C-alpha positions, 0 to 999 in steps of 0.5 A, spaced: 454 478 511 454 483 517 452 490 515 458 495 515 457 501 519 459 507 515 463 513 518 459 519 517 462 526 516 460 532 520 459 539 517 467 541 517 469 534 514 469 531 507 469 524 505 474 521 501 477 514 499 484 512 500 488 507 495 495 504 498 501 501 495 505 496 497 513 496 498 515 492 504 518 497 509 517 503 505 510 502 507 512 506 513 511 512 508 503 510 507 503 509 515 505 517 515 500 519 510 495 515 514 497 518 521 497 525 518 490 525 515 488 522 522 491 527 526 488 533 521 481 530 522 478 534 516 477 527 512 473 521 513 476 515 510 470 511 507 474 506 504 481 503 503 483 499 497 490 496 499 496 491 497 501 488 501 504 493 506 499 497 504 493 492 506 497 491 513 496 499 513 489 498 511 487 493 517 491 496 522 488 503 521 481 500 520 481 496 526 484 502 530 479 507 527 473 502 529 476 501 536 478 509 538 476 513 532 482 518 529 486 517 535 486 509 536 488 508 529 494 513 530 496 509 536 494 502 533 499 504 527 504 506 531 504 500 535 504 495 529 510 498 526 514 498 532 512 491 533 515 490 525 521 493 527 522 488 533 520 483 529 525 485 524 531 484 528 531 477 528 526 475 522 528 480 517 533 477 511 537 483 511 541 486 517 545 492 516 552 490 519 558 495 521 561 493 515 555 495 511 555 502 515 563 503 513 562 501 505 555 506 505 560 512 508 565 510 502 559 511 497 557 504 496 550 503 497 548 496 496 547 491 502 552 486 502 546 481 506 541 483 501 546 481 495 547 474 499 539 474 500 538 475 492 543 470 490 540 464 495 533 466 492 535 465 485 538 458 487 533 455 493 525 456 493 522 458 500 519 451 500 526 449 501 529 454 506 523 455 509 519 448 509 515 449 515 512 456 511 514 460 517 512 467 517 513 472 522 508 478 520 502 473 522 504 474 529 505 481 529 498 482 525 494 477 530 497 481 536 495 488 533 488 486 530 482 482 532 480 480 526 473 477 528 471 484 531 474 487 524 469 483 520 463 484 524 464 491 526 468 495 522 465 502 519 471 502 513 470 499 507 476 494 506 478 491 499 485 488 499 488 485 493 492 479 492 494 475 486 491 468 484 497 463 483 493 458 479 490 463 474 493 469 475 487 473 476 486 479 481 483 476 488 479 482 492 478 480 499 472 484 502 471 486 509 467 480 511 473 475 508 478 478 512 483 474 516 490 474 517 491 469 511 488 474 507 492 480 509 498 475 508 496 473 501 496 480 499 503 481 501 506 474 500 513 475 496 514 469 492 521 469 493 521 469 500 514 466 502 510 460 500 504 461 496 498 463 501 492 458 501 486 461 502 479 457 501 483 452 497 486 457 492 493 459 493 496 467 492 502 471 492 503 478 493 497 483 490 502 487 487 503 483 481 496 485 479 493 491 482 498 496 486 493 498 489 487 495 485 482 502 484 476 498 481 474 495 488 473 502 491 469 505 485 464 500 485 463 499 492 464 506 495 460 512 494 465 518 495 468 519 488 474 522 491 480 517 491 487 519 494 493 514 491 499 513 496 505 512 491 511 508 494 514 505 488 517 511 484 514 512 477 519 516 474 527 515 474 531 519 470 537 516 467 538 508 464 540 503 470 547 500 468 548 496 474 545 490 476 542 492 482 540 499 479 537 494 473 533 489 478 530 495 482 528 498 476 524 492 474 521 492 481 519 499 480 516 498 473 512 491 474 509 494 481 506 500 478 504 497 471 497 494 473 495 501 477 498 505 470 493 501 466 487 502 471 489 510 470 489 509 463 482 506 463 479 512 468 482 517 464 478 514 458 471 514 462 473 520 464 474 523 457 467 520 455 464 524 460 467 530 459 466 530 451 459 528 452 460 521 448 455 517 452 448 517 451 443 521 456 440 514 458 447 511 459 450 517 463 448 514 470 452 508 468 459 511 469 461 515 475 465 521 475 472 520 479 476 526 482 483 523 483 488 525 488 495 523 489 501 523 494 507 521 490 514 523 491 518 520 486 524 524 488 524 522 495 522 514 494 527 513 488 533 514 493 532 508 496 534 501 493 529 495 493 534 492 499 531 498 503 524 494 503 527 489 508 530 495 512 526 494 519 530 499 523 526 504 527 530 509 525 529 508 518 521 506 518 520 513 522 524 517 517 519 514 512 513 516 516 516 523 517 516 524 509 509 521 509 507 525 514 510 532 511 507 530 504 500 529 507 500 535 510 502 539 504 497 536 500 491 537 505 493 544 505 493 545 498 488 541 496 482 540 501 478 545 498 478 541 491 476 534 495 469 533 492 470 538 486 475 536 482 481 532 481 488 535 483 492 530 478 493 531 471 492 523 468 494 525 461 500 529 464 502 525 470 501 518 468 500 517 461 
């Protein structure tokens, strides 16, 4: 294993770790957050723990950072999402038609193509409608990232989560394990793609078991600060009654459940430290964490599950700009808190 060169902050910078959720095209929101952090320049990202679309953002950011610092990271992320948009014009299962635009103007929000796609995937598996296992994301990744260089030289700690299909356990891909297959494993939606094989095991999207997984970055990074970038709304007012609304809410709850469990464990460990329940000889075994979050349920819950397949450039840049705006607000409000205290209340905001 090649030794990872660590990024070191200067006197005006602080170090932080970032945990990126996945969510298809909604990952462009995470792109915006990373873009704003890189533009600001006051934070050094020590490690990235990520899943699915977040995993793609993570490897692209780390590769760009390795090649050209903050400006290189920003350029590489934009190039990646431009390629996603171009590829989506022919490869996305959901295409917005003039009829969809007309119905949307009348207040009908569901995409007709998505409804058809959802029906088909309940009847046929990807082993039937995609027997050759084609995945256009692989070409986008390999054109954007040299994985050999990334494995050998990235100064950023990378931890990507996938779900082992056979045993249901999380698989964490570390820097020296990173290949296009590892990233595709983290982003493998089982209704759309065949399970991704890596070293004899098969994997589905990491969102089922860790979206994102927090514990790898706790164990492997030095900074106690972790910024969670939320994509999937946690709170949604009212009870869904339409079939599409119910499916959308099930999707959100499922892809947040593993994160909520980890946050409960972190809250418990923090309570043990704060209330001095740990014997002095064992106190070094627990690490105090400072948790932060960029989260906007109000914005993200306006988008349906179908929009996770919308790769139009206008939509992706809309999400990017939302992420940039909220990241800028967070930096302005909480930069001084980094390294000092958490800026989320786990009991109030999550538990």
